[in-house]
C-alpha positions as CSV (number, residue, x, y, z in Angstrom):
1,X,12.5,17.6,-14.7
2,X,15.2,17.3,-12.0
3,X,14.0,13.8,-11.2
4,X,14.3,12.7,-14.8
5,X,17.9,14.0,-14.9
6,X,18.7,12.0,-11.7
7,X,17.3,8.9,-13.3
8,X,19.3,9.4,-16.5
9,X,22.5,10.0,-14.5
10,X,22.0,6.7,-12.6
11,X,21.6,4.9,-15.9
12,X,24.6,6.6,-17.4
13,X,26.7,5.8,-14.4
14,X,25.7,2.1,-14.5
15,X,24.0,2.3,-11.1
16,X,20.7,1.1,-12.5
17,X,19.9,-0.8,-15.6
18,X,18.1,0.9,-18.5
19,X,15.0,-1.2,-17.6
20,X,15.1,0.1,-14.0
21,X,15.4,3.6,-15.4
22,X,12.3,3.1,-17.5
23,X,10.4,1.9,-14.5
24,X,11.5,5.0,-12.5
25,X,10.5,7.3,-15.4
26,X,7.1,5.6,-15.5
27,X,6.8,6.0,-11.7
28,X,7.1,9.8,-12.2
29,X,3.7,9.8,-13.9
30,X,2.0,8.2,-10.8
31,X,1.1,9.6,-7.4
32,X,3.9,10.0,-4.9
33,X,6.4,9.9,-7.7
34,X,8.9,12.4,-6.1
35,X,9.1,10.2,-3.0
36,X,9.6,7.0,-5.0
37,X,12.3,8.5,-7.1
38,X,14.1,10.1,-4.1
39,X,14.1,6.9,-2.2
40,X,15.5,5.0,-5.2
41,X,18.2,7.7,-5.7
42,X,19.1,7.6,-2.0
43,X,19.4,3.9,-2.0
44,X,21.8,3.9,-5.0
45,X,23.7,7.0,-3.9
46,X,27.5,6.7,-3.7
47,X,27.5,9.0,-0.7
48,X,25.3,6.6,1.4
49,X,27.0,3.9,3.4
50,X,27.4,0.4,1.9
51,X,24.6,-2.0,2.7
52,X,25.8,-5.3,1.3
53,X,28.9,-7.4,0.8
54,X,28.7,-8.4,-2.8
55,X,30.6,-11.5,-4.1
56,X,30.8,-12.0,-7.9
57,X,32.2,-15.1,-9.4
58,X,32.7,-16.4,-12.9
59,X,32.9,-20.1,-13.6
60,X,35.3,-21.6,-16.2
61,X,32.2,-22.0,-18.4
62,X,31.5,-18.3,-18.2
63,X,28.6,-18.5,-15.8
64,X,28.3,-15.5,-13.5
65,X,27.0,-15.7,-9.9
66,X,26.4,-12.9,-7.5
67,X,25.8,-13.1,-3.8
68,X,24.6,-10.2,-1.7
69,X,25.1,-10.5,2.0
70,X,23.7,-7.7,4.2
71,X,26.5,-6.0,6.2
72,X,24.5,-6.6,9.4
73,X,24.8,-10.3,8.9
74,X,28.6,-10.0,8.2
75,X,29.0,-7.9,11.4
76,X,26.9,-10.3,13.5
77,X,28.9,-13.4,12.3
78,X,32.2,-11.7,12.9
79,X,31.1,-10.6,16.4
80,X,30.1,-14.2,17.2
81,X,33.3,-15.7,16.0
82,X,36.0,-13.0,15.7
83,X,38.9,-15.4,16.2
84,X,37.6,-18.0,13.7
85,X,36.8,-15.7,10.8
86,X,39.1,-16.2,7.8
87,X,38.6,-15.0,4.2
88,X,40.4,-17.0,1.6
89,X,39.9,-16.4,-2.1
90,X,41.8,-18.7,-4.6
91,X,44.3,-19.7,-1.9
92,X,45.0,-16.1,-1.0
93,X,44.3,-15.1,2.6
94,X,42.7,-11.6,3.0
95,X,43.3,-9.5,6.1
96,X,40.1,-9.9,8.1
97,X,40.8,-6.8,10.2
98,X,41.1,-4.6,7.1
99,X,37.9,-6.0,5.6
100,X,35.9,-5.6,8.8
101,X,37.1,-2.0,9.3
102,X,35.7,-1.2,5.9
103,X,32.5,-3.1,6.7
104,X,32.0,-1.2,10.0
105,X,32.7,2.2,8.2
106,X,30.3,1.2,5.4
107,X,32.8,2.2,2.7
108,X,31.7,1.5,-0.8
109,X,34.8,-0.1,-2.2
110,X,36.3,-3.2,-3.9
111,X,37.9,-5.4,-1.2
112,X,39.4,-8.0,-3.5
113,X,39.7,-8.6,-7.2
114,X,41.7,-11.5,-8.4
115,X,44.1,-11.3,-11.4
116,X,41.6,-12.8,-13.8
117,X,38.6,-11.0,-12.5
118,X,36.9,-14.3,-11.7
119,X,36.2,-13.3,-8.2
120,X,35.3,-9.8,-7.0
121,X,34.4,-8.9,-3.5
122,X,33.1,-5.4,-2.8
123,X,31.0,-3.4,-0.5
124,X,27.9,-1.9,-2.2
């Protein structure tokens, strides 16, 4: 019963889609269900460190694109070229040191959100 409540909380909080919630509820019926649910809950837990840099953009036509970049790749690239790294969004320069500090800490946070919400950069 506790696992079902965890799944419903994830759906309510928008951390999983209703379809993913149904898959998890179905997994409860199978063997090893507690482990499957716990791993899924741990992966989507807000207390766990961020794992990806997520960039969401919306085109003028309303098309949405999302990019997930593993934080290990971000750290590796920054360590290779620390003096060449620049982050510019819609002609606005972001402070790379502040962004990288959050990346290394694994903070789940929004790094940048432009005025029109067309570009959102966050750690998830």
